[in-house]
C-alpha positions, 0 to 999 in steps of 0.5 A: 533485503533482510535486516543485517545482524539482527537476532529475531529472538532477541527482538522478540524478547524485547517486545515480550519484555516491554510490551505494546511500546515495542509493538508500536515501534515494530509496526513503524519499522514494518512500514519503513522496511517495505518501502525502500527501492523502486525497481521493475520486476523482470519477466521470465518464461511463462507457463500455459497460464502465464501466456493466457495472462499476458498484460498482467505485470507491469514495470514501475519506474522510481519516483525519485532519481538514485541517490548519489554516493557520499554525504555524512556517515554515521558511526556504528552504534553498539548493540546491547545484548538482551538477557531474555531469549524467546522464540520468533513468533509464528509467521504470517499465514503465507497466503493472505495479501496484506494492505496497510493505509498510512495516514499522516494527519494535517496539524494545520487543522489544529493551528488555524483559527479558520478550521475547527473540529477533526483534522484532514489527512496530509498524507495517504500512502497504501502499502501492500505485501504479497506473501505468495510472490514475496513482493511489496509495493507503495502507492502514494495518493494525492490529497486533492484527489476528487472522489466520492466518500461513502456516506457523504453527499457528492464528491470531496477531496480524499483528504477529508475522508478522515475528518468526516469519519471523525466529525460524524462518528461514522463506523470505524471513525476517521480511519474507517471512512478513509479505508473505505474511501481508498478501497472504493477508489482502488478496488482492493480491500484494506486490512490495517491502518496506521495514523501518525501525527506529525509529532510522532514522526518528528520524534521518531526521526530525532530518535534515530539521529536524523536522516540523510537525503539527497536534495535534487535542487534548492528548496525553501522549507518552513518547519512548524512554527513562526520565523524558522524558514530554512533553505536547503541547497542541492546535495546530501543534507542531514535533516533532523525531525523538524526539517525532515517533516518540513521537507516531506510536506512542502508543496511549493515547488513546480510539481506541487503535490506530485513533487511532495509525494516523491519527497515523502517516498525519499524521506521513507527511503532515508528512514529505512536506510537509517534503521537498517544501519548495523546495530540500529534496530536492536538499539531502537527496540531496547529504547522502545518504552521511552520512545513509546512514552513520547509518541503513544498519543500520536500513533493510532493503529488497528495492528495488534502486537502479534500482527506487528511482529509477524508483519515486520518479519514478513517485510524483512524477508522481501528483497529490495528488488521486489519492492515497487513504488509509484504515485497517482500522478499526472498520467492518472489525473486531470486538473479541475475546479471544485464547485467552490473554486478549489483546485482538484485532481479528477481521477482517470479510473482506468489509469488508476486501476492500471497503476494499481496493478503495477503495484499489486501484481508481479510479472514473470517469476517471483522471488520464490521462483513462482510463475504467474500461473503458479501464483494464480493456482496459489491464490486458489480463488473460489469461482462461481459461474452463472450462465446467462448466455442462452447456451445451456451447456456453456457454463459446464464447458467453461467450468471443465476448462478452468478445472483442467487448468487447476482453478477452483470452480465451486459452483455453476448455475443457470441464470434467470435472464439473458445478458449480452456481455460477460460480467466479472464481479470481484468479491475478494482481491485475487489479482492474478486469477482475476486478470487471467479470467478477464483475458481468457474470457475477453471481459470488457472494461465496462463489465468488471465490477468490485463488490468486496465481501470477505464473508462471500462464498465465492471470491469471483462471480462470472456471469457468462453472456451471449458474447462468449457463447457466440465466440466460445473457444470452449 
């Protein structure tokens, strides 16, 4: 969905005029712009690569039911006309997938006398845009997920990664350790982070005039502070910043954290709808300096001003129907207890990786009319073959076949040992090519590894084994 009635040059002018304040706002708008609707992508006719890649694409059901029509409406807001017109900034490079980890910080860690030091994260959401396929996705991660955290002994709740990174001054601090933890969990590299404290979230909701949400059932919420409990009745309710925050954070329903993640996506959807209201975006950009002055201490990101603008334009070009959303939920975890008796979610890694692929890959044809086979070729992943099969000519035969399909084989080599099973090692994230090779070479799940290294010469390493030599179609 494109932003309606928005002059890109005008918005660029405001950013140039007001500087980083507008840049932070554009970053927030980017985050909300790509996470509106959860719709399955339709499968269409496949090419010869598409047929070999069967099973790559998955549909994704919405976490929350469609909202009913009706409810209060907002009057159109006049859009001021900037006096400075500048050209739109250069677009994103057109190929590289973008991933952003959104971290909502738990303010209870500052308020409780039992907790000292850096806070935990209350919310972790991974956003992704694929500029090749013109698709986007959102994946919510439960805060009680029990995972290994790089550099920390044993397993911990994933929401402590930020705290440990800050507490022990690890590389990149809290955001860096949180990014590495999620990278390790999902097997995808993460480019950027945005850490939003609750004060910034609340101020932003108030600045846009509040949001409308369709409350599915009666719920009791507690905005931050004593003695202000509110009961929301079913139906469309208008929420200010404090109520929206309390609604998104509430865990005390039957579905606990899973319900909470659904409400968070519902709130994001409502924010997106409000921002995309006619005239709202230019007005917000013009008010960016004042808004930034209120929230600058509560928003931290490694997205530069130029990148924020580029990503906002990229997100605006993605149709609503090409946005998938999901959450790591009951089908991907089992309930357990930590060594100190706390409730935790134990991840099913195979199920989580399958869910990841629902969000990170499209099926059939993309918005640009590209089939899965064309997306494989567009990734242009660099493939290195190491022959450890015992058949001295197997690597050359496999390389010839892959090159005939248009894939980029950069090297073949003879290994120093013999292995029983073919192994695939991802060094960058090229999901379409990886899935094609796994299906083609029948790589077993236990032989699929991730070892991300953005400076590696090859994107994918293939160690050919005796199993492929014994059943070689090449």
